[in-house]
DSSP file (Angstrom, degrees, kcal/mol; ACC not computed):
  #  RESIDUE AA STRUCTURE BP1 BP2  ACC     N-H-->O    O-->H-N    N-H-->O    O-->H-N    TCO  KAPPA ALPHA  PHI   PSI    X-CA   Y-CA   Z-CA
    1    1 A X              0   0    0      0, 0.0     2,-0.3     0, 0.0     0, 0.0   0.000 360.0 360.0 360.0 122.6   -3.8    4.6   23.6
    2    2 A X        -     0   0    0      0, 0.0     2,-0.3     0, 0.0     0, 0.0  -0.784 360.0-129.8-105.6 150.2   -3.6    5.0   27.4
    3    3 A X        -     0   0    0     -2,-0.3     2,-0.1     4,-0.1     3,-0.1  -0.705  24.5-109.6 -97.6 148.9   -3.7    8.3   29.2
    4    4 A X    >   -     0   0    0     -2,-0.3     3,-2.3     1,-0.1    -1,-0.1  -0.455  49.9 -86.9 -69.9 147.2   -1.2    9.3   31.8
    5    5 A X  T 3  S+     0   0    0      1,-0.3    -1,-0.1    -2,-0.1     3,-0.1  -0.300 115.6  16.1 -56.2 135.1   -2.6    9.5   35.3
    6    6 A X  T 3  S+     0   0    0      1,-0.3    -1,-0.3    -3,-0.1     2,-0.1   0.402  90.9 139.4  83.3  -4.0   -4.1   12.9   36.0
    7    7 A X    <   -     0   0    0     -3,-2.3     2,-0.4     1,-0.0    -1,-0.3  -0.432  35.9-157.5 -73.9 152.1   -4.3   13.8   32.3
    8    8 A X        -     0   0    0     -3,-0.1    41,-0.1    -2,-0.1    -4,-0.0  -0.991  19.3-110.5-134.4 136.5   -7.4   15.7   31.2
    9    9 A X        -     0   0    0     -2,-0.4    41,-0.3     1,-0.1     2,-0.3  -0.342  34.0-136.8 -62.9 144.5   -9.0   16.0   27.8
   10   10 A X        -     0   0    0     39,-3.6     2,-0.6    -2,-0.0    41,-0.5  -0.702  10.2-121.7-100.8 154.7   -8.8   19.5   26.3
   11   11 A X        -     0   0    0     -2,-0.3     2,-0.2    39,-0.1    38,-0.0  -0.867  27.3-133.3 -94.1 121.7  -11.6   21.3   24.5
   12   12 A X    >   -     0   0    0     -2,-0.6     3,-1.9     1,-0.1     4,-0.3  -0.558  11.9-130.2 -74.2 138.2  -10.5   22.3   20.9
   13   13 A X  T 3  S+     0   0    0      1,-0.3     3,-0.2    -2,-0.2    -1,-0.1   0.741 109.5  45.6 -62.1 -22.0  -11.3   25.9   20.1
   14   14 A X  T 3> S+     0   0    0      1,-0.1     4,-2.8    84,-0.1    -1,-0.3   0.257  80.7 113.6-100.0  11.3  -12.9   24.8   16.8
   15   15 A X  H <> S+     0   0    0     -3,-1.9     4,-3.1     1,-0.2     5,-0.2   0.892  72.4  48.9 -54.6 -50.8  -14.9   21.9   18.4
   16   16 A X  H  > S+     0   0    0     -4,-0.3     4,-1.8     1,-0.2    -1,-0.2   0.923 116.5  42.1 -59.3 -46.9  -18.4   23.2   17.9
   17   17 A X  H  > S+     0   0    0      1,-0.2     4,-2.0     2,-0.2    -1,-0.2   0.905 116.8  48.4 -65.4 -41.7  -17.9   24.0   14.2
   18   18 A X  H  X S+     0   0    0     -4,-2.8     4,-2.8     2,-0.2    -2,-0.2   0.854 107.4  55.4 -69.2 -34.7  -16.0   20.8   13.6
   19   19 A X  H  X S+     0   0    0     -4,-3.1     4,-2.3    -5,-0.3    -1,-0.2   0.926 109.3  47.1 -63.1 -43.7  -18.7   18.7   15.4
   20   20 A X  H  X S+     0   0    0     -4,-1.8     4,-1.9    -5,-0.2    -2,-0.2   0.907 113.7  48.2 -63.8 -41.9  -21.4   20.1   13.1
   21   21 A X  H  X S+     0   0    0     -4,-2.0     4,-2.7     2,-0.2    -2,-0.2   0.909 110.4  51.7 -64.1 -42.3  -19.1   19.5   10.0
   22   22 A X  H  X S+     0   0    0     -4,-2.8     4,-2.2     1,-0.2    -2,-0.2   0.909 108.4  50.9 -63.1 -41.8  -18.4   15.9   11.2
   23   23 A X  H  X S+     0   0    0     -4,-2.3     4,-0.9     1,-0.2    -1,-0.2   0.901 111.5  48.9 -60.2 -40.8  -22.1   15.2   11.6
   24   24 A X  H >< S+     0   0    0     -4,-1.9     3,-0.6     1,-0.2     4,-0.4   0.914 109.6  51.0 -65.7 -43.5  -22.7   16.5    8.1
   25   25 A X  H >< S+     0   0    0     -4,-2.7     3,-1.2     1,-0.2    -2,-0.2   0.879 106.1  55.3 -62.5 -38.3  -19.8   14.4    6.7
   26   26 A X  H 3< S+     0   0    0     -4,-2.2    -1,-0.2     1,-0.2    -2,-0.2   0.772 108.7  48.8 -66.0 -24.9  -21.2   11.2    8.3
   27   27 A X  T << S+     0   0    0     -4,-0.9    -1,-0.2    -3,-0.6     2,-0.2   0.442 108.0  66.5 -93.8  -0.5  -24.5   11.8    6.6
   28   28 A X  S <  S-     0   0    0     -3,-1.2     2,-0.1    -4,-0.4    -3,-0.0  -0.650  80.8-103.8-119.5 172.4  -23.1   12.4    3.1
   29   29 A X        -     0   0    0     -2,-0.2     2,-1.6     1,-0.1     5,-0.1  -0.395  49.3 -86.5 -86.6 170.0  -21.2   10.5    0.4
   30   30 A X        +     0   0    0     -2,-0.1     2,-0.1    34,-0.1    -1,-0.1  -0.597  59.2 165.6 -83.3  82.6  -17.5   10.9   -0.4
   31   31 A X     >  -     0   0    0     -2,-1.6     4,-2.4     1,-0.1     5,-0.2  -0.456  52.9-102.5 -85.5 168.6  -17.4   13.9   -2.7
   32   32 A X  H  > S+     0   0    0      1,-0.2     4,-2.1     2,-0.2     5,-0.2   0.935 124.4  48.0 -56.6 -46.3  -14.1   15.7   -3.5
   33   33 A X  H  > S+     0   0    0      1,-0.2     4,-2.1     2,-0.2    -1,-0.2   0.923 111.4  49.5 -62.4 -44.6  -15.0   18.5   -1.1
   34   34 A X  H  > S+     0   0    0      1,-0.2     4,-2.4     2,-0.2    -1,-0.2   0.865 108.6  54.3 -64.6 -35.3  -16.0   16.1    1.6
   35   35 A X  H  X S+     0   0    0     -4,-2.4     4,-2.5     2,-0.2    -1,-0.2   0.930 109.4  45.9 -63.5 -45.5  -12.8   14.2    1.2
   36   36 A X  H  X S+     0   0    0     -4,-2.1     4,-2.2     1,-0.2    -2,-0.2   0.864 112.9  50.8 -68.4 -33.2  -10.6   17.3    1.7
   37   37 A X  H  X S+     0   0    0     -4,-2.1     4,-2.3     2,-0.2    -1,-0.2   0.910 110.5  49.1 -68.5 -40.9  -12.7   18.4    4.7
   38   38 A X  H  X S+     0   0    0     -4,-2.4     4,-2.5     2,-0.2    -2,-0.2   0.925 112.2  48.2 -62.5 -44.4  -12.3   14.9    6.3
   39   39 A X  H  X S+     0   0    0     -4,-2.5     4,-2.3     2,-0.2    -2,-0.2   0.906 110.1  52.5 -62.9 -41.3   -8.5   15.0    5.7
   40   40 A X  H  X S+     0   0    0     -4,-2.2     4,-2.3     1,-0.2    -1,-0.2   0.917 111.7  45.8 -61.0 -43.7   -8.3   18.5    7.1
   41   41 A X  H  X S+     0   0    0     -4,-2.3     4,-2.4     2,-0.2    -1,-0.2   0.884 109.5  54.7 -68.4 -37.8  -10.1   17.4   10.3
   42   42 A X  H  X S+     0   0    0     -4,-2.5     4,-0.7     1,-0.2    -2,-0.2   0.922 111.5  45.1 -60.5 -42.8   -8.0   14.3   10.6
   43   43 A X  H >< S+     0   0    0     -4,-2.3     3,-0.7     1,-0.2    -2,-0.2   0.916 111.7  52.9 -66.1 -42.8   -4.8   16.4   10.5
   44   44 A X  H 3< S+     0   0    0     -4,-2.3    -2,-0.2     1,-0.2    -1,-0.2   0.897 117.0  37.0 -59.6 -41.9   -6.3   18.9   13.0
   45   45 A X  H >< S+     0   0    0     -4,-2.4     3,-1.8    -5,-0.1     2,-0.4   0.402  81.8 127.5 -96.6   2.6   -7.2   16.3   15.5
   46   46 A X  T << S-     0   0    0     -4,-0.7     3,-0.1    -3,-0.7    -3,-0.0  -0.458  93.5  -7.5 -61.0 115.7   -4.1   14.0   15.0
   47   47 A X  T 3  S+     0   0    0     -2,-0.4    -1,-0.3     1,-0.2     2,-0.3   0.502  94.7 150.4  75.6   3.5   -2.7   13.6   18.5
   48   48 A X    <   -     0   0    0     -3,-1.8     2,-2.0     1,-0.1    -1,-0.2  -0.531  49.3-131.9 -71.7 131.3   -5.1   16.1   20.0
   49   49 A X  S    S+     0   0    0     -2,-0.3   -39,-3.6    -3,-0.1     2,-0.3  -0.426  79.2  19.7 -84.0  66.4   -5.8   15.2   23.7
   50   50 A X  S    S+     0   0    0     -2,-2.0     5,-0.2   -41,-0.3   -39,-0.1  -0.974  74.3  85.3 164.7-170.2   -9.6   15.6   23.5
   51   51 A X     >  +     0   0    0    -41,-0.5     4,-2.3    -2,-0.3     3,-0.3   0.892  48.9 166.6  51.2  44.5  -12.5   15.6   21.1
   52   52 A X  H  >  +     0   0    0      1,-0.2     4,-2.4     2,-0.2     5,-0.2   0.842  69.2  57.8 -59.8 -34.8  -12.6   11.8   21.3
   53   53 A X  H  > S+     0   0    0      2,-0.2     4,-2.1     1,-0.2    -1,-0.2   0.913 107.9  45.9 -63.7 -41.9  -16.0   11.7   19.7
   54   54 A X  H  > S+     0   0    0     -3,-0.3     4,-2.2     2,-0.2    -2,-0.2   0.920 111.2  52.7 -66.0 -42.7  -14.8   13.6   16.6
   55   55 A X  H  X S+     0   0    0     -4,-2.3     4,-1.4     1,-0.2    -2,-0.2   0.899 110.9  46.8 -61.1 -40.8  -11.7   11.3   16.4
   56   56 A X  H  X S+     0   0    0     -4,-2.4     4,-2.0     1,-0.2    -1,-0.2   0.896 111.9  51.0 -66.2 -39.8  -13.9    8.2   16.5
   57   57 A X  H  X S+     0   0    0     -4,-2.1     4,-2.5     2,-0.2    -2,-0.2   0.797 102.7  59.8 -70.4 -27.9  -16.2    9.7   13.9
   58   58 A X  H  X S+     0   0    0     -4,-2.2     4,-1.8     2,-0.2    -1,-0.2   0.917 108.5  45.2 -62.3 -42.5  -13.3   10.5   11.6
   59   59 A X  H  X S+     0   0    0     -4,-1.4     4,-2.2     2,-0.2    -2,-0.2   0.901 111.2  53.4 -65.2 -40.8  -12.5    6.8   11.6
   60   60 A X  H  X S+     0   0    0     -4,-2.0     4,-2.9     1,-0.2    -2,-0.2   0.897 106.5  52.0 -62.7 -41.0  -16.2    5.9   11.0
   61   61 A X  H  X S+     0   0    0     -4,-2.5     4,-2.0     2,-0.2    -1,-0.2   0.911 108.6  51.0 -63.0 -42.3  -16.3    8.2    8.0
   62   62 A X  H  <>S+     0   0    0     -4,-1.8     5,-2.6     2,-0.2     4,-0.4   0.929 112.2  46.8 -59.1 -45.1  -13.3    6.5    6.5
   63   63 A X  H ><5S+     0   0    0     -4,-2.2     3,-1.2     1,-0.2    -2,-0.2   0.923 110.1  52.9 -62.9 -44.7  -14.9    3.2    7.0
   64   64 A X  H 3<5S+     0   0    0     -4,-2.9    -1,-0.2     1,-0.3    -2,-0.2   0.860 113.8  43.3 -58.7 -36.0  -18.2    4.4    5.5
   65   65 A X  T 3<5S-     0   0    0     -4,-2.0    -1,-0.3    -5,-0.2    -2,-0.2   0.413 112.3-119.5 -93.4   1.1  -16.4    5.6    2.4
   66   66 A X  T < 5 +     0   0    0     -3,-1.2     2,-0.3    -4,-0.4    -3,-0.2   0.860  67.9 130.4  67.4  37.3  -14.2    2.5    2.2
   67   67 A X      < -     0   0    0     -5,-2.6    -1,-0.2    -6,-0.1     2,-0.2  -0.886  51.0-139.6-122.6 151.5  -10.9    4.3    2.5
   68   68 A X     >  -     0   0    0     -2,-0.3     4,-2.3     1,-0.1     5,-0.1  -0.604  36.9-107.4 -92.7 167.4   -7.8    3.9    4.5
   69   69 A X  H  > S+     0   0    0     -2,-0.2     4,-2.3     1,-0.2     5,-0.2   0.909 121.8  52.6 -61.6 -40.8   -6.1    7.0    5.9
   70   70 A X  H  > S+     0   0    0      1,-0.2     4,-2.3     2,-0.2    -1,-0.2   0.917 109.1  48.8 -62.0 -43.6   -3.3    6.6    3.4
   71   71 A X  H  > S+     0   0    0      1,-0.2     4,-2.5     2,-0.2     5,-0.2   0.892 109.5  53.3 -63.4 -39.1   -5.8    6.5    0.5
   72   72 A X  H  X S+     0   0    0     -4,-2.3     4,-2.6     1,-0.2     5,-0.2   0.937 110.8  46.1 -59.5 -47.0   -7.6    9.6    1.8
   73   73 A X  H  X S+     0   0    0     -4,-2.3     4,-2.3     2,-0.2    -2,-0.2   0.875 111.5  51.4 -67.5 -36.9   -4.3   11.5    1.9
   74   74 A X  H  X S+     0   0    0     -4,-2.3     4,-1.9     2,-0.2    -1,-0.2   0.955 113.2  45.2 -62.5 -48.8   -3.3   10.4   -1.6
   75   75 A X  H  X S+     0   0    0     -4,-2.5     4,-2.1     1,-0.2    -2,-0.2   0.918 115.3  46.5 -61.4 -44.2   -6.7   11.4   -3.0
   76   76 A X  H  X S+     0   0    0     -4,-2.6     4,-2.7     1,-0.2    -1,-0.2   0.837 108.0  55.3 -73.8 -30.5   -6.7   14.8   -1.3
   77   77 A X  H  X S+     0   0    0     -4,-2.3     4,-1.9    -5,-0.2    -1,-0.2   0.912 109.5  48.8 -63.0 -40.5   -3.1   15.6   -2.2
   78   78 A X  H  X S+     0   0    0     -4,-1.9     4,-1.6     2,-0.2    -2,-0.2   0.913 111.5  49.3 -63.8 -42.5   -4.1   15.1   -5.8
   79   79 A X  H  X S+     0   0    0     -4,-2.1     4,-1.9     1,-0.2     6,-0.2   0.914 112.0  47.4 -63.7 -43.2   -7.2   17.3   -5.4
   80   80 A X  H  < S+     0   0    0     -4,-2.7    -1,-0.2     1,-0.2    -2,-0.2   0.837 106.9  57.9 -68.5 -31.3   -5.1   20.1   -3.7
   81   81 A X  H  < S+     0   0    0     -4,-1.9    -1,-0.2     1,-0.2    -2,-0.2   0.878 108.0  46.5 -65.5 -36.5   -2.5   19.8   -6.5
   82   82 A X  H  < S-     0   0    0     -4,-1.6    -2,-0.2    -5,-0.1    -1,-0.2   0.893 105.7-158.7 -69.0 -39.8   -5.2   20.5   -9.1
   83   83 A X     <  +     0   0    0     -4,-1.9    -2,-0.1    -5,-0.2    -1,-0.1  -0.020  57.0  84.7  85.8 168.6   -6.5   23.4   -6.9
   84   84 A X     >  +     0   0    0     -4,-0.1     4,-1.6     9,-0.1    -4,-0.1   0.480  47.6 129.8  82.6   4.0   -9.8   25.2   -6.7
   85   85 A X  T  4 S+     0   0    0     -6,-0.2     4,-0.1     1,-0.2    -5,-0.1   0.862  81.1  37.8 -62.3 -35.5  -11.5   22.8   -4.3
   86   86 A X  T >4>S+     0   0    0      1,-0.2     5,-2.0     2,-0.2     3,-1.4   0.784 107.5  64.0 -85.9 -28.0  -12.6   25.5   -2.0
   87   87 A X  G >45S+     0   0    0      1,-0.3     3,-1.8     3,-0.2    -2,-0.2   0.858  94.4  61.7 -61.8 -34.1  -13.4   28.1   -4.8
   88   88 A X  G 3<5S+     0   0    0     -4,-1.6    -1,-0.3     1,-0.3    -2,-0.2   0.671 104.0  50.4 -67.3 -14.3  -16.1   25.8   -6.0
   89   89 A X  G < 5S-     0   0    0     -3,-1.4    -1,-0.3     2,-0.2    -2,-0.2   0.260 120.5-106.3-105.0   9.8  -17.8   26.2   -2.7
   90   90 A X  T < 5S+     0   0    0     -3,-1.8     2,-0.2     1,-0.3    -3,-0.2   0.619  81.0 126.1  77.3  11.4  -17.7   30.0   -2.7
   91   91 A X      < -     0   0    0     -5,-2.0    -1,-0.3     1,-0.1    -2,-0.2  -0.633  69.4 -95.4 -97.6 159.5  -14.9   30.0    0.0
   92   92 A X        -     0   0    0     -2,-0.2     2,-0.7     1,-0.1    -1,-0.1  -0.342  40.3-107.6 -64.7 156.8  -11.6   31.7   -0.3
   93   93 A X  S    S+     0   0    0     -7,-0.1     2,-0.3    -6,-0.1    -1,-0.1  -0.062  86.5 111.8 -80.4  36.0   -8.8   29.5   -1.5
   94   94 A X        -     0   0    0     -2,-0.7     2,-0.4    -8,-0.1    -3,-0.0  -0.787  61.2-136.4-106.1 156.6   -7.3   29.5    2.0
   95   95 A X        -     0   0    0     -2,-0.3     2,-0.9   -55,-0.0     3,-0.1  -0.917   1.8-143.5-118.1 139.4   -7.2   26.5    4.2
   96   96 A X        +     0   0    0     -2,-0.4    -2,-0.0     1,-0.2     0, 0.0  -0.801  35.7 153.1-101.9  91.5   -8.1   26.3    7.9
   97   97 A X              0   0    0     -2,-0.9    -1,-0.2     1,-0.2    -2,-0.0   0.504 360.0 360.0 -98.2  -5.2   -5.7   23.8    9.3
   98   98 A X              0   0    0     -3,-0.1    -1,-0.2   -84,-0.0   -84,-0.1   0.476 360.0 360.0 -81.3 360.0   -5.6   25.2   12.9
């Protein structure tokens, strides 16, 4: 992916929180909760012009867990269809996709 001349990376408003989460995901195994968090971050940063370190680490987490992006989305769609993935962590059943 090449950048247009004069383009500048942007700082995502959730970067600090997402960086900490990404570091945590890289140090853990692929649990159901970690899979949905990884998928959420992949969607958030898809096409985002910045946070290159997070984008690279999203790929690294997939590799560490032996998954393709398609497999991640299939698994997480199944988990969300069942529901309750966030309730088990004491969070509201709302999702932060922004």
